[in-house]
C-alpha positions, 0 to 999 in steps of 0.5 A: 749563516751556513744553516740558512744557506743549506735551507735555501739550497734544499728549497731550491732543490725541492722547487727544481724537483717539483718543476721537473715533475711538472715537466714530466707530467706535461710531457706525459700528457702531451705524449698520450694526448698526442697518441690519442689524437693520432689514434683518433685521426687514424680511426677517422681516416680508416672509417672514411677510407672504408666508406669509400671502399665499400661505396666503390665495391657496392658500385662494382659488385652490387651483389655484395650489398645486403637488401633487408627490405621486406619485398627485396625492393632493391634486388634484381631477379636472376632472370633479369641478371642473366639477360643483361649480363649477356646483352650484346647491344648498346642500350642508353637509359636516359632520365629526364630529371637530374640525378640529385632529385631522384637521390633525395626524393624518398619515393624516386630513390629506388628508381635511381638505385635500380638503374644504377644496378642495371648499369653495373651489371653490363658494360653495354648499358649507359645511364644519363640524367638530364634536365629538359630545360637545361639540356635541349640538345639531349632532349631533341635527340630523343624526341626526334627518335620518339616522334613525340614530345618528351616531358620531365620525369620520363625514363628513355630506353634507346638502342639504335633507332628503337626507343621506349619512353616510360613514366617515372611514376605511372610505369615504375610504381603500382598505385592505389587508384582511389588514393591517387585520385584524392592526392592528384585532384584534391591534394589529400595525403602524400604521394607515398600513400598512393604507392602500393608496389614497385614494378621498375624491374619489369618495366626496365627489363621489358623496355630493354628487351623491346628496343633490342628485339631483332624480331618485334611483333605487332598485335592488333586487339579487336576490342570494338565492333562498330564503336562498341565493345565487341565482348560483353562489357562486364567489369570482369571482361573489361579488366581482363582485356586491359590486363592482357593488353598491359601484359603484352605491352610489358613483354615487348609487343606493340599493341594497338586497339582495333575496330572490326568494322571500321579498321583494316586488318592490315597484314603489313601492320600486324603479326597477331590479332586478338579476338576477345569473345564477341558477344554477338555473332560476327558478320560474314564480312568480319569472318572474311576479314579474319580469313584473309588476314590468316591467309596473308595472300598465300604467305601465311605467317600470322596468328589469331588468338580467339578467346571464348567465354560463357558470356557469349550468345549463339554465334553460328558464323563464328562457329563455322569459321572455327570448324574450318580450323577443326575445333567445335566450341561446346556451349558449356563451361568446365567445372571440377569439384574434386579438391585434388584437381581444383584451385581456390582463386579470387577473380573479378567475376567472383565479386570479391569471393574466392571460388574453386576453379579447375586447375589445368595441366600443360599437355602440349609438346615441348615447344609449346609448354610456355617455358615456365620457370616454376611448373609447379605453380597452378594455371587456373581456368575459371568458367572455361568453355571446352572444345571438341576436336573435329576430324577433317582432311584439310591439312590443319592440326589441333594441339591441345595445350591445357586440359582439365582433370578426368574429374571435370565435367561440362556444365551446360549454358542454358536459357536463364540470364544472369548478370555477370557482375553477380555471378555467385550463383553461376560459379556455385552451380546454384539457381540464380536469384530473381534480381540476377535474372532481371539484369541480363548479361550472360547465360547459365542453366537452372537445372542440371544434375551434376551427379550424373554428369559425364566426367573426363578431361576437357581441352580449354586451350589449344593451338590450331596450325595451318602448315603448308610446304613451299619449296623446301620450307614450311609456312604456317598460320596459327589460331590459338584458342582460349576457353575463357576471358577469366583465364586472363583475369586481372587477378590471375595475371598480376599474381605471381603465385599463378602461372597464367601470365607466364604460360600465356606469354611463353606460349605466344613467344614460341608460336610467333617466334619471338624471343622469350620475355621475362615475367616479373612480379611487382614488389609490394611496398605496403609492408613496413617491416624489415626482414632478412634471409637466413644467410643475412641473419647469420652474417649479422649474428657473426658480426654482432655476437662475435666480431664486435665483442672480440674487437672490444676485448682485444682493445681492452687487452692492448690498453691493459698491457700498455698501462702495466708496463708504463 
């Protein structure tokens, strides 16, 4: 009986110990399970908090965000940053599209990101998104200032009573015309296939400068005469004038096209006129119009940009007018075969081929050097007609602006007619083909001995000034001479590796007293690879090679120590 009771007691004790061990295991599981859960919750909370902090830091300090895109698509240039950080006028940027639509659209997202950066850098910039159907009051406010209808997908930049409206697609992106036509008219492909570049920074910065400009300038481009192109209507010339007008507009000038015969050159409406290479001579009435504009009833204060070109015929009336400004345009174009003083470039008149053209030197005084950010970049002068400075006691002065090297020479314009769309012969100095002679557009020569040509510097761009004293002040009108339409070739103006665009705008700003604008190259979106700067790569290497492994090692040590002492 006693043995049986002992056995029962031992059994109960064993069961009790087993239950105790089970309870210990359960407690241990609950302890470490709870700890793991707590750690997981804490980690998630830290990640969420870190995400919120990083988001706020990115909004507050946009420079802290790395831009690893090949073209630095989201980066704002230093020139723009300097400008908007020092902005002293309030600017409203209103987008006639809901912000969520921009954020979720892969094409338009870069617009929202760029606008957000502008606002983050200046307290004077405010941003509003609105729907034209849902927010009629906001739409009516801007339409009243604009004086016209504003549709959806527009970006409105407004300061005071000045307003600029740009299109989200056409003005913020560069498009492949052929691809866009197929997409728009036939529905082939996607919109992203049509986009080759992002020019949003240039567009936004220009618009802000335009609406905050206390001294806006109006430009009248005399593109026609009696309803026809005033210049030889070659592809190169048409593209050059289109690019020039776009460059002026993009840099805050109000541009209007004029007809020399039917329009009035109103001095109250225009500050600057552009006369692009008249193909035939001007009438005396046209010359009088130009003189009256520059004289401005004795008040002066006007500018005329005259662009010569090798496509022009004889122009005695125009030449006589230029003589009064103390310049004589030679019937030749400047060539330079020395490799040290020419520059390979691909321009429209070269029919897709790269040719070497004279590289010019800025020779003007400090006030008219174009205020170049990088003076080492070349300025190219293809097929430019040189001038000779005349001596006359008429109070007018001539400042050479751009000159070719001492190795250059003048290649005369003769009697042989060559189609400007097939200018390979003229560019290379070879005799034109028979086919080229049959399609007349411009002049060159059949025979010229380059070996015996006179070498020396040639002026291909100049500033002619007419200054008069009035009381204790000076008043001034100016004539800016440019020796070639191809100095303003669309390829040279759009390529940031040349200084042609920046020099032209910087010079014009200085001459007419306009605030310097910012010339910003568009960002190429055709590349799909991702690149990073050396500094960014160092940060990434430090994180991947050192920080992450160290964190893993530290976590492993902590776990090992805890397990050992448990």
